[in-house]
C-alpha positions in Angstrom: 46.0 -8.4 1.7 44.8 -8.6 5.3 45.9 -5.0 5.9 43.8 -3.7 3.0 40.7 -5.7 4.1 41.0 -4.4 7.7 41.2 -0.9 6.4 38.1 -1.3 4.3 36.3 -2.9 7.2 37.2 -0.1 9.5 36.1 2.5 7.0 32.9 0.7 6.5 32.1 0.3 10.2 33.1 3.9 10.8 30.7 5.1 8.0 27.9 2.9 9.3 28.2 4.1 12.9 27.7 7.7 11.8 24.5 6.9 9.9 21.1 7.4 11.4 19.3 4.0 12.1 16.8 2.8 9.5 13.2 2.3 10.5 11.6 2.9 13.8 8.8 5.3 14.8 8.7 8.6 13.0 6.4 11.5 13.4 3.5 11.4 11.0 4.2 7.7 10.0 1.5 5.0 9.8 -2.1 4.8 8.8 -4.1 8.0 9.4 -7.2 7.6 11.7 -10.6 7.2 10.2 -12.8 10.2 9.9 -15.4 10.2 12.7 -18.7 8.8 11.4 -17.3 7.5 8.2 -18.3 3.9 7.4 -15.6 1.2 7.8 -14.3 -0.2 4.5 -12.7 -3.5 3.6 -10.2 -4.2 0.8 -11.4 -6.5 -2.0 -9.1 -8.1 -4.6 -10.3 -9.2 -8.1 -8.4 -10.5 -11.1 -8.8 -8.6 -14.4 -7.2 -8.8 -17.8 -5.0 -5.8 -18.9 -7.9 -4.6 -21.1 -10.4 -4.8 -18.2 -8.0 -3.0 -15.9 -7.6 -0.2 -18.4 -11.3 0.1 -18.9 -11.9 0.1 -15.1 -9.5 2.9 -14.7 -11.3 4.9 -17.6 -14.6 4.3 -16.0 -13.5 5.7 -12.6 -11.9 2.9 -10.7 -13.0 2.0 -7.2 -15.5 4.9 -6.7 -17.3 3.8 -10.0 -17.5 0.2 -8.7 -18.9 1.3 -5.3 -21.5 3.5 -7.0 -22.6 0.6 -9.3 -22.9 -1.8 -6.3 -24.9 0.8 -4.4 -27.3 1.4 -7.2 -27.7 -2.4 -8.2 -30.8 -4.2 -7.0 -30.3 -7.5 -5.2 -32.1 -10.3 -7.1 -34.7 -12.1 -5.1 -34.2 -15.8 -4.7 -36.5 -18.1 -6.8 -38.4 -20.7 -4.9 
């Protein structure tokens, strides 16, 4: 039994030593640089029901939300 295990181990190690390593720096990898002059953005997370998520997608997703926020008037505080 040890002989079979050794044979399998040797085959596995031989196979693994011929493979290219995983990970590491690769050309074109990583986040792309921001376009010069474009405003910085931040990620925001909200919780929605499945129905709300579907409706948001139909309405236009994140661009639709950004447009609504830009067009909304900020309420003035009551004294």
